[in-house]
Structures are given as structure tokens and as C-alpha cells.
C-alpha positions in Angstrom: 0.0 0.0 0.0 1.5 3.3 -1.1 2.0 6.1 1.4 -0.3 9.1 1.2 1.0 11.9 -1.0 2.5 14.8 0.9 1.8 18.3 -0.4 4.3 21.0 0.4 3.1 23.4 3.2 3.3 27.0 2.0 5.4 29.0 4.3 4.9 32.8 4.7 8.1 34.7 4.7 8.0 37.9 6.8 10.3 40.7 6.1 12.9 41.5 8.7 11.6 43.6 11.6 13.9 46.4 10.8 12.4 46.8 7.3 9.4 49.2 7.3 7.2 49.5 4.3 7.6 52.9 2.6 3.9 53.7 2.9 4.0 53.3 6.7 7.4 54.9 7.3 6.4 58.1 5.5 3.4 58.6 7.8 5.0 57.5 11.1 8.4 59.0 10.8 8.7 62.6 12.0 11.8 63.5 10.2 10.5 63.2 6.7 11.4 65.4 3.8 8.7 68.0 4.3 9.6 68.5 8.0 13.3 68.7 7.1 12.7 71.4 4.4 10.2 73.3 6.6 12.5 73.3 9.6 15.5 74.3 7.6 13.7 77.3 5.9 11.9 78.4 9.1 15.1 78.0 11.1 17.0 80.3 8.7 14.2 82.9 8.9 14.1 82.8 12.7 17.9 83.0 12.9 17.9 86.0 10.6 15.3 87.8 12.6 16.7 87.1 16.1 20.2 88.1 15.1 19.1 91.0 12.9 21.2 93.6 14.8 24.4 91.6 14.0 23.5 90.4 10.5 22.0 93.6 9.0 24.7 95.8 7.4 22.8 99.0 7.9 20.3 100.7 10.1 16.8 99.8 8.7 15.5 103.3 9.3 18.6 105.2 8.1 17.7 107.4 5.1 20.3 108.0 2.4 18.7 109.9 -0.6 21.8 109.8 -2.9 21.6 106.0 -2.9 17.9 105.6 -3.7 16.9 102.9 -6.2 20.3 101.3 -6.2 20.2 97.7 -7.6 21.5 94.6 -5.7 25.2 94.7 -5.0 27.7 93.4 -2.5 27.0 96.3 -0.3 23.3 96.1 -0.7 22.3 92.4 -1.4 18.6 93.4 -2.2 19.3 97.0 -3.3 17.8 100.1 -1.7 14.3 101.6 -1.7 13.0 105.0 -2.7 14.6 106.6 0.5 17.9 104.9 0.1 17.3 102.5 2.9 18.9 99.0 2.7 16.2 96.5 1.7 18.0 93.5 3.2 18.3 95.2 6.6 14.6 96.1 6.6 13.7 92.5 5.6 15.5 91.1 8.7 13.8 93.5 11.1 10.5 93.2 9.3 10.6 89.5 9.9 10.5 90.1 13.6 7.2 91.9 13.4 5.6 89.4 10.9 6.5 86.3 12.9 5.5 88.0 16.2 2.2 89.0 14.7 1.4 85.5 13.6 2.3 83.9 17.0 0.4 86.5 19.0 -2.7 86.4 16.8 -2.8 82.6 17.0 -2.5 82.7 20.8 -5.4 85.2 20.9 -7.5 82.9 18.8 -6.5 79.6 20.3 -7.2 80.3 24.0 -10.8 81.6 23.7 -11.6 79.1 20.9 -10.3 76.2 23.1 -12.5 77.3 26.0 -15.6 77.8 23.9 -15.2 74.5 22.1 -14.7 72.6 25.3 -17.7 74.2 26.9 -20.0 73.6 23.9 -18.9 70.1 23.2 -19.0 68.9 26.8 -22.1 70.5 28.2 -24.1 70.4 24.9 -27.8 71.3 24.8 -28.6 75.1 25.1 -25.0 76.0 25.8 -23.8 74.3 22.7 -26.6 75.9 20.6 -25.8 79.5 21.8 -22.0 79.2 21.3 -22.2 77.5 17.9 -24.7 79.9 16.5 -22.4 82.8 17.5 -19.4 80.9 15.8 -21.6 80.4 12.7 -22.2 84.1 12.6 -18.4 84.7 12.6 -17.8 82.1 10.0 -20.3 83.7 7.7 -17.7 86.3 7.0 -14.3 85.4 5.3 -11.5 85.7 7.8 -9.7 88.5 6.1 -12.9 90.5 5.7 -13.7 90.1 9.4 -10.2 91.2 10.3 -10.4 94.1 7.9 -13.7 95.2 9.5 -12.3 95.0 13.1 -9.1 97.0 12.1 -11.3 99.6 10.4 -13.3 100.0 13.6 -10.3 100.1 16.0 -7.9 102.0 13.7 -4.5 101.1 12.1 -1.7 99.8 14.2 0.2 96.6 15.1 -1.7 95.8 18.2 -5.0 96.2 16.5 -3.9 94.0 13.7 -2.9 91.2 16.1 -6.3 91.5 17.9 -8.2 91.6 14.7 -6.6 88.6 13.1 -6.9 86.6 16.4 -10.6 87.4 16.8 -11.3 86.4 13.2 -9.8 82.9 13.8 -11.6 82.1 17.1 -14.5 80.4 15.3 -12.3 77.9 13.6 -10.7 76.7 16.8 -14.1 76.5 18.6 -15.6 74.3 15.9 -12.5 72.0 15.7 -12.4 71.6 19.5 -16.1 71.0 19.8 -16.0 68.2 17.2 -13.2 66.4 18.9 -14.8 66.8 22.3 -18.1 65.2 21.0 -16.1 62.2 19.9 -14.0 61.8 23.1 -17.0 62.4 25.4 -18.5 59.1 24.3 -15.4 57.1 25.2 -15.5 54.4 27.9 -12.9 56.1 30.1 -15.1 59.2 30.3 -18.0 57.1 31.5 -15.7 55.4 34.0 -14.5 58.8 35.3 -18.1 59.8 35.8 -19.0 56.6 37.5 -16.4 57.2 40.2 -17.7 60.7 40.8 -15.1 62.8 39.0 -16.2 66.5 38.6 -16.7 68.1 35.2 -13.6 70.2 35.6 -11.5 67.2 36.3 -12.9 65.2 33.4 -12.3 68.2 31.0 -8.8 68.9 32.3 -7.4 65.4 32.9 -9.2 63.3 30.3 -10.6 65.3 27.4 -8.1 68.1 27.0 -5.0 65.8 26.6 -6.8 63.8 24.0 -7.6 66.7 21.7 -4.4 68.8 22.1 -2.8 67.0 19.1 -5.2 68.3 16.6 -5.3 71.7 18.1 -1.5 72.0 17.8 -1.6 70.9 14.2 -4.3 73.4 13.4 -2.5 76.2 15.2 0.8 75.5 13.4 -0.8 75.9 10.0 -2.8 78.9 11.3 0.4 80.8 12.0 1.0 81.0 8.2 -2.6 82.3 7.7 -2.2 84.9 10.4 1.1 86.1 8.9 -0.4 86.4 5.5 -3.6 88.2 6.7 -1.5 90.6 8.9 0.8 91.4 5.9 -2.3 92.0 3.7 -3.6 94.5 6.2 -0.2 96.2 6.3 -0.2 96.2 2.5 -3.5 98.1 2.6 -2.1 100.6 5.1 -4.1 99.4 8.1 -1.3 97.6 9.9 2.3 98.7 10.7 2.9 102.3 9.7 5.9 103.7 7.9 8.9 103.8 8.5 8.6 100.7 10.7 9.8 97.7 8.5 7.3 94.9 7.9 7.0 92.6 4.9 3.5 93.6 3.8 4.3 97.3 4.2 7.5 96.9 2.3 5.7 95.3 -0.6 3.2 98.1 -0.6 6.0 100.7 -0.7 7.6 99.1 -3.7 4.4 98.4 -5.7 4.7 101.8 -7.4 8.2 101.1 -8.6 7.9 97.6 -10.0 9.5 98.6 -13.4 12.0 101.0 -12.0 13.2 99.0 -8.9 11.5 95.6 -8.7 13.9 94.4 -5.9 12.1 96.6 -3.4 9.1 94.2 -3.7 10.9 91.0 -4.6 12.9 90.8 -1.4 10.1 90.9 1.2 7.8 89.0 -1.2 10.2 86.0 -1.3 10.7 86.2 2.5 6.9 86.1 3.0 6.4 83.3 0.5 9.2 81.0 1.9 8.1 81.6 5.5 4.5 80.6 4.8 5.7 77.6 2.7 7.9 76.4 5.6 5.2 76.7 8.2 2.7 74.8 5.9 5.3 72.0 5.3 5.8 71.7 9.0 2.1 71.7 9.7 1.5 68.9 7.1 4.2 66.8 8.7 2.7 67.3 12.2 -0.7 66.3 10.9 0.6 63.1 9.4 2.5 62.3 12.6 -0.2 63.1 15.2 -3.3 62.0 13.3 -3.9 58.2 14.0 -6.2 58.0 11.0 -3.3 58.6 8.7 -0.9 56.1 10.2 -1.5 53.4 7.6 
């Protein structure tokens, strides 16, 4: 009697543990290409603005009429403007104001938006209805239009621009936080905390807030770029920083009348604004892919 025929058992070969599929490594690894490029560009911008007194070859407010409209050279890398002021020195000092405006405006928007979103999402019912209807009214206006209206009411100035841009962005944070709170509130650990008698303040501060901070940080990082752009737009329109204080939007506005005669007056601050916003957006995209668990696969 012949022995039964033996079929080969298929064996599954697993890749070595140290090999990570490219599709997963791109989403899980922090130091990816976008983050590297964003950090490099943003680091150069921050370095230039922090050490502007040592890097700038001239006083940004010094007027030298005989040297007006000089083209780029070794002495003036980005040329001079209509008053003979060094454009490169003004770009370095202007970056201080633009970056500070973006950070302060996001802080003004984030704190009230976080409080309103937590309150509306956790307590719900009438509180949620009142807060969200107010946020809907704010969202009915484009952000830059709302900021423009607030600045027109308060008057031009750097402080008013920061406040206006921050107030215009509150509704976005409130809706984002409310949506995340509605999801986390239904979790089992929230029910367990209630069952042992935890207070509402403890549940919000110890259990809900840490679970939603990741999305808030990602949103705030990308929102800094929007705040810088809106603040520069208001300065371009003459409602923000006033001359002779250097600021990227105001510098672009000063050079718009001399685009054919001296385009470098506008090109310098325009490139600084473009690369700064690009770097922040790249960093925000990388943070989103890292902190969002839905994008981990």
C-alpha cells in the first residue's frame, strides 16, 4: 500500500523587523522630507530675525537719498528703496514683526476658541446651541474680511492687527475643539470617570483636553501661516504697521509703485513672506501626518 501523497506546506516569509514599508514609514516618521525642508527654511528665517542687529549691514531706518533705487550689489544684497534704505536690513527687522504678529494672533485665537469649544462640546444642549450659533455668525464672513472690519473700527496699528486677526480665527478653533470633544466624550474612560464621581472640571482637564491637544497643535501650526499672510495683507493696505517701521507687507506696498524701476524693493520681502509661509505649511502637514492616527496606515 502506497503512502499518502504529501503536499508542500506553504510558508509565509515575513520581512525582517527592521524593514518598514515605505507607505508606513512616511506617515509614522517625524523626520521626513517635508519636515526637514520646513524646519530648515523656518530656522533660517528665525535665525535671521533674532540676530538682525548683527546680520544687518545698515540701520533699517537710516535714510540715504543719494543711494535711492540702487540695484542689488555686494554692499546692498537686495538693493535700496526710494529713500535709500537698505532693503535687506529692513527685511531682517521686518521678519520680527511678521513672525510675532502670527504667533500673538494665533494665541489670541486659540485660548478663547479652546475654552468655547470645550464648553460647547462637553455640556451640549442650550450652551452648545448658543455658542455654535455665535461661531456660525463669525464664520459667515471670510477671515480676512472680518479682520479688515475690526481694524477699520479700531484704527490702524500693530496691536489692533494682532487683535483683529486673532478674533477672526476664534470660530475655527471653537468648531474644531467642539467636534473632537463630541467624539472623546462618548469614550468608555469618560464614562468610567463619571461613575467614580469625577467632577466636570477634572474630566475636562485630565481626560478630554490631553486627547484633543494634538489636533489643536496641528491646526495652530498651520494657522500661523494664515495669520502672517492676513497681517501682511492689512499692512499692505495701510491698516497695519505704519511707515517707517519695517514689515514685509508694508515693504511690498511701498515698492508696488516702482515695479518697473526698482523691482527688488518688492521681490525681497515677497520672497521672505512666501518661503516663510511655505515652511510653516510643510511643518504643519508633517505634524498632521504624525499626530493624526487615521493617517498612520
